[in-house]
N, C-alpha and C positions, 0 to 999 in steps of 0.2 A: 538748555531747556529750563524754563521756570514755570511754575504753576501757581496761580493765585486764584482762589475760588474756582470758577468754571472757565478760566482763561489759561490756555497753554501757550507760552511764548517761546519763539525761536528767533535766532538772528539769521540773517541771510545776506550774502554778498550782493552788491548792486546789480550784477548781470542776471542773477536769479530773481532778486526782489522785484525788478521792473516787470518781468514776465509774470510773476506771481500776483502782483498787485493788479495788473491789467486783465488777468484771467486766461492768458495764453497757457500758463502752467498753474493749474489749481490744486497742486499737491506739493508736499515736501517729503523726502525720503531721509530717514534718520536711523542711526544706530543708537539704541537706548541701552543703558545699563539695566540690570535686573531691578534695581531700586527705582529707576525712572519709569520702567514698564509698570511696576506695581502702582506708582503714583498716577499714571495715566489711567489704569484700570479703575482705581478708586474714584477719580473724577468722573469717569463715565458712569459709575454706579450711583454717585451722589446727585448728579445733575441730569435733567432731561435734555438740556441743550448745552453743548460745550463749544467754546470759541477758540479759534487759533489767532494769535497775534504774531505777525511777522514784522521784524524790525530790521531796517537797512543798516548794515554794519558801518557804513561810512557816514551817512547823513543823519541817522537816528530817526528818520521817518518810519512810520509803521501803519499797518492797517489790521482790521479784524474781520474775520469771516466765521460763519457757522460751520463747524466740522460736520461733514456728511458721513465720513467713514474713516475708521482706523483699522488698517490691516497689517498683520505681522506675518512674516515669512522668515523663519529661522532668526537671524540677527537683525533683520531689516524691518523697520516699521514705516508704513506709508500713511500720511495724514492727508486726506482729501477734503476739500471744503467747497461749499456752494459758491457759485460765481457772483451772486449778488452781494453787495456790500452789507455788512451788519452794522458797523459803526466806524467812524474815523477816530483815530487816537490823536 
């Protein structure tokens, strides 16, 4: 995970990236460290709109979407985004 301004970036393997980019799978499930979780909370407090950027680990292609929800259950955090494209990278 990387955070720059209001953009949270994750890498994704091609088999998931293709589903995520197409909208078949409009979420990603991650295990965050305590420090990463605090950074995500901070971004949510600072910005009214937070974006997720998903980058294909093999090709380097990426896309951005507006995050609709961030839910945490014990150690797992689910980032869900709008299906409409925000911007291409």
